[in-house]
N, C-alpha and C positions, 0 to 999 in steps of 0.2 A: 415711300411707296405703298398705299393701301391694297391691303388681301384680306380676303374674306373665307375662312372653313368650318363647316359642319361640326358640330361637339360630338367629340367621344369621350368616353371613360377615363381616356391616360391625361383627359384635359382636367378632372374636375377640383385637383387643388388649385387651381390657375383661372378653373372658372369661379369658386367660390370664394376666393383673397379679393378679388377687383369687384365679386355684388356683393363684400362684406364693408369695400372702401367707396362705392362708389359715391358720388351726390344726389343720388333718389334713389338709395338702395334700402330695400324690405328684404328681410328674413326668407320671405316666400318664395326668391330667386336663388337662394341657396339648390343646390341640386338634390342635396338630402330632403328639401319637400317638394321642389317640381317631379320627383319623380316615384311617390308616395303613390300616385296614382299611373303610371306609365302603360299599365295596362289598355289605357282609356283611351292615348296619344300619343299618334307616332313623333315625338321628337324630336325637332328639326333644327333645334339649338343655335347659334352663332355668334362665333367669335372676328373681330376686327380687327386689322393689328393694321401696323402704321411704323414702316422699318421693322419687322421682327417683334414692336413691343404693344403688347395689350392693349386698346384703345376703346374698345366700346364693345357690350356683350348683346344679345336679342335672345331673349327666355322666345320662343317657339316652335310649332307644331303644325303640321301638314296634314291637311281635309280634302283628298281628292286635290284637286289646281291649285290648290290654295294655301298660301304661310300665314299661320296664324299666333298672333301676340301677346299673351300664348293663351289658348282653350281652355284649359283648367285652370287660370286665374281671374283672379277679377280686375288686373289691369297689368299693363308690364310690356310695354314699350323698350327702345335704346336705353341700357345701366351706361353712364358715362360717370366719368371721373370731373374734377374742378379743373383740368388743361383744356374738354371738352370748349371749342369754339362755334358760330354761327355756322361760318365755311368752312371749317371739320364735317360737323354734321351734313353740312350741302353733300361733302362726299361719301360722304358713310352711304347717304341714300342712292347717292348714283351708283356706288358700287353693290349694292344691294340689289337695285333694277338689273344689272347688268346682273347679277348671280340668278335672280328669278327666272332671268328669261333665259339664261342656261340651263337652268333645268326644269325647265318643262312648268315653272308656274303662273298664273296668271292673276293673281290675284291679292291684296295683300287688306288681312283684314286685321288693324292695330289701335289697339287700345292703350291711349297715351296715360301713362300715371300721372294721379292728381298731384296736383302743386303740392297741397298739404306733408307729401313725404318726403318734399325737397329741403337736402337743408342747403345747398345755394339753387340759387335760378336753373333749371334746367329744361326751360321749354322750344329750345330751338329745333327739338324735332318738332313741334307744330309747324313752323314756320316751312321747314322740311317737305311736310304732305301738301301746306296747301301749296308751296309751288310744282308739286310736281303733279296736282287737280285731284285730289284727292277729299274727299264729301263726305260730311256727319253722317253717319250711319244711322248713331245711338249716340242718348244723353240719360242719363243718370242723371238723379240730384242726391246728394248723399248731404248731412248735416251734420256741421263741426263747430267746436268751441271751440276760441282763440285762449286759453286759457288765464294769460296774464291781464285782460281788454275783456273779459267774462261778463255777459250780462246777467240780469238777477233771476231768479224762477220767477215765472209765475206764480198764483197764489195757488191755483188751485194744486202743483207741482208740491209746493211750500204744507200746504194741506194736507198732501197725503203720506211726503216723509212723517209728519208731524204725526199722525195718525199710527202709523209705524211702529213710529216710536213708544207712543204711549201705549199700544198693545203690545209691546216689549221683543219686537223684528232687533235680534240682533245681523248686521252686516260683517262678512270676514272673508277670508281666503278661503279658496276650499278645494279638494284633491277630487272631486265626489262626480266625477264625468258618468258615472255610471246611476244616482240619482236626477243627473238636470237631467242625461240625453233622451227619456222617457218622456220626460215632461216638453222638449222642446220639439219631439217629435210627433206627440198627440196634439198640442198647440198648433206646428205648423199643418199636422190635416186637417184640423178642425177647420181651419183660417184659411186658409192654401188652396189645400189638397195637393201639396206637398210635403215634399220631407225636406231636413238639413243635405249640404252636396255635401259633406262629411255623414260615413256611418261611423257608430261608436267606436267599432275598433280603429278604424283613419286615425279621429283626433286623438285619439289616445295613446299609438305609431307617433304623430308630431306631437305632441305633448312629453311624448318622451327623447325626441328627438330634439325639441328645443323646448324646454323649461321655460328657462328663459322672455320666452317670445310669447306662450302662449299658457296663457294662464284662467280661470276661473274666480269667478267670485261669488259670491251667495248668500241671501237675506235669510234667518233661520228665526223659525220659533223654536225655543226652547231645541230639537234635535232634528226639526222636520224642514226640511228645505222649499220653502214658500219662492223663494224667485231667482234666478241667477245669470251671468251676465260672463259670455265667454273672450277674456280681449286678447286680438293682437298688440302686443308691444311692441314699437320699433321705438329709435330716438326722436324724432320731430313726432309720431303721433300714437297716443293708446287710442286703435279702434273696439268696438264693440260687433264682436266677428258673428256673436250668436245672444238673443235678447229673449229668456220666458218668465211664466209666472204661474202655477197652478192657481184654481180660481181662489183658495182662499188665500193666496196671495195678492191676487186683483184687489180681494174684499178689501185688505188689510193697508193696500198703498207700499206693498214691499217692494215692487220698481223704482218706487216714487226716492223711497231710502235709501235702496242699495244706486243708486245713479247721483243724488245726492253726499254721499260719503262716496262712490268713486272719484265724482267731478272737485270735492274741496278737503278734500282729505289725503285719498291713494295716487291720484296725479297730479297735486294741485301745483307740481314743479314742473311736468310736463307742457312743453309747448302747447298741444292741441290733443282733444281726446272729439274722438268722432264716431257719431252712430248707425254709420251705414245707410244704405239707401231704403227708400220710401216711392223707388220707381215701379213701375213691371212694363211689361209688353215694348222692353225697348226703350225706354224711357219717355211715353206714348201716355202710359198712365200714372196720373200722381194718386198714391194712400193717404188720402188728405188726413184722417184720422191719425196714423200715424209718423208721421210728420208732423202734425199740432202737438203731440207725445213731448219730439226729441225738441221741437222747437220752445217747447214752455219749461226745458233747462236753458237756454238760452244761446242754443245752436242755431247755426244760420247758412247758409246753401251754399253748397261748392259743388260744382258737378265734374263727374267723370265720362269724359270721350271717349268715343269709338270711332274710325276712321274705315270706309274702306277707298282700295286704290286700285286701281284696273292697272296692268305690267300693260303698255303700251308694247309692242312688236320694234321701235326703235323712243327712248327716251324723250320725250318734247321738251325739257330742261336740259341747258347746257351741261354737259356733263366733268367734274375737272378732274384735271390729270393730275 
């Protein structure tokens, strides 16, 4: 028998244990990450049980009459283990629809976990979304390198890295978030009139909680930070969460040197290196200069898909019993 319940604090250990071993795991599905911004989101995460055994998780929050998976994360659909099959996923979606109707929720905003984060194929949820009539509401484009089949760097990227090396720029792991964050904030403000999703205090907190997953790397000239990349690291992917360089760093090619070092030395045995999205306006606007830089290192396109599903009074899909 399949059942669903809303997350509560006494289920933290059970949630975290399953989330760590899912076939589409990411460390930001751990409760210590999900709850760092609990004041900004009304958590409504769900646990699904098959005959009292935990079989799936859905990180989520509510916003009005919508269930969002999850508003505080880049992505976050169903977390499932290796036993998940297509038939069982269809049963999960049927149970989810019943739950949403029973709780007065009329819309599901579902942010698929990109396949690059899967350790086993895990796109059963996309088929269930299709059968339930969900429509694609947003598609972002990220740029990813398959490390074992990586393409050569563009000549411009090679020249930039060589220029930085000739100027004496060196790359290393860093703990200096307090130097990197103002640089990041200034660049985002000047280039995009925005700011990082995390404050310095928040990223320092998360770094303390997840030191093996959140890492800063810097390009330095003597002791001056010229450029930095904050990496979110998981088993299959090293993801560049934040990227920034000073004007001097840009002039010297510091980011070229830093990315070349990360790709060829630091993460040369990681399956994938991901640069993050280059799209705006819900994916409808491509930042061509930004994606050209990433593709210059041999990265190629992977989509981040968001779906919207209207919860009908009664399901139009046959619900498995």
